[in-house]
C-alpha positions in Angstrom: -16.2 -2.7 -84.1 -12.8 -3.0 -85.8 -11.1 0.3 -85.1 -7.5 -0.7 -84.9 -7.3 -2.0 -88.5 -7.4 0.9 -91.1 -9.9 0.5 -93.9 -7.9 0.6 -97.1 -9.7 0.6 -100.5 -7.3 -0.6 -103.2 -9.5 1.0 -105.9 -12.4 3.4 -105.5 -13.1 4.0 -109.2 -15.6 1.7 -111.0 -14.3 -0.6 -113.6 -15.6 0.7 -117.0 -16.5 -1.6 -119.9 -14.1 -1.4 -122.9 -15.2 1.2 -125.5 -18.1 2.4 -123.3 -16.7 5.9 -123.6 -16.7 5.7 -127.4 -20.3 4.4 -128.0 -23.5 5.5 -126.4 -25.1 2.1 -126.9 -22.3 0.4 -124.9 -23.1 0.8 -121.2 -20.3 1.5 -118.7 -21.2 -1.5 -116.5 -18.3 -4.0 -116.6 -18.3 -6.9 -119.0 -15.3 -9.0 -119.6 -13.8 -8.6 -123.1 -13.9 -11.9 -125.0 -12.3 -11.0 -128.4 -9.3 -12.9 -129.6 -7.4 -9.7 -130.4 -8.8 -7.5 -127.6 -6.0 -5.4 -126.1 -7.8 -5.0 -122.7 -8.2 -8.8 -122.3 -4.5 -9.2 -123.3 -3.6 -6.6 -120.7 -1.6 -4.3 -122.9 0.1 -1.3 -121.3 -2.0 1.9 -121.2 -5.3 0.0 -121.5 -8.2 -0.3 -119.0 -7.6 -2.3 -115.9 -9.7 -5.5 -115.6 -11.2 -6.6 -112.2 -9.2 -9.3 -110.5 -9.0 -10.9 -107.1 -6.1 -8.6 -106.1 -8.4 -5.6 -105.8 -10.4 -7.3 -103.0 -10.7 -5.8 -99.6 -9.2 -7.1 -96.3 -11.6 -9.7 -94.9 -11.7 -8.0 -91.5 -12.6 -4.6 -93.0 -14.8 -5.8 -95.9 -18.3 -4.2 -96.1 -17.3 -1.7 -93.3 -18.3 2.0 -93.4 -15.8 4.6 -92.3 -17.3 4.5 -88.8 -16.3 0.8 -88.5 -19.9 -0.5 -88.6 -21.6 -2.7 -91.1 -24.9 -1.5 -92.5 -28.1 -3.4 -91.5 -31.3 -2.6 -93.4 -34.3 -2.0 -91.1 -38.0 -1.4 -92.1 -39.6 -1.4 -88.6 -38.9 -1.1 -84.9 -38.7 -4.9 -84.5 -35.7 -4.9 -86.9 -33.9 -2.3 -84.7 -34.3 -4.6 -81.6 -32.3 -7.3 -83.5 -29.3 -4.9 -83.2 -29.4 -4.6 -79.5 -26.6 -7.0 -78.8 -24.7 -6.1 -82.0 -24.7 -2.2 -81.8 -20.9 -2.2 -81.9 -20.7 -4.1 -85.1 -23.8 -3.1 -87.1 -25.5 0.2 -87.8 -29.1 0.5 -88.8 -29.9 1.9 -92.2 -33.6 2.8 -92.7 -35.1 1.4 -96.0 -35.9 3.9 -98.7 -39.6 3.0 -98.8 -40.2 3.6 -95.0 -42.7 6.4 -94.3 -41.7 9.5 -92.3 -44.0 8.4 -89.4 -42.3 5.0 -89.0 -38.9 6.7 -89.4 -39.5 8.8 -86.3 -40.4 5.7 -84.4 -37.3 3.8 -85.6 -35.0 6.7 -84.8 -36.5 6.9 -81.3 -36.1 3.2 -80.7 -32.5 3.2 -82.0 -31.6 6.1 -79.7 -33.1 4.2 -76.7 -31.1 1.1 -77.5 -27.9 2.9 -78.4 -27.9 1.8 -82.0 -26.3 4.1 -84.6 -28.6 5.1 -87.6 -26.7 5.9 -90.8 -29.5 8.0 -92.4 -31.5 9.6 -89.6 -32.3 12.8 -91.4 -34.1 11.3 -94.4 -37.8 12.3 -94.7 -37.8 13.5 -91.1 -36.5 17.1 -91.2 -38.8 19.8 -92.5 -37.8 22.6 -94.9 -37.2 25.9 -93.1 
């Protein structure tokens, strides 16, 4: 677990596609502008920012959650056993299609092995 290096995100907002806020048919997912006169591509002042390598995260803290762990997707108890030797680096994240019965088994196994589960309450708790 990397606790001594603070996790700093240079940008948390998504990069929006140029003119996606003007037109319903233009989706917000990023596409690089290619036009010869495009002001975003030419990086004029006051325009949208384009993704570049400078926004990248520190290699040591990349893909880390605020707890300092990396997420590891598990679908059964055998997957949890893989994390036995790596419980300081990785945290188990139960897949969205796993049934509530299997979730209870996975959470019990993770607790026995000392593995952190990021989403232990999903489909397990009952409404009061």
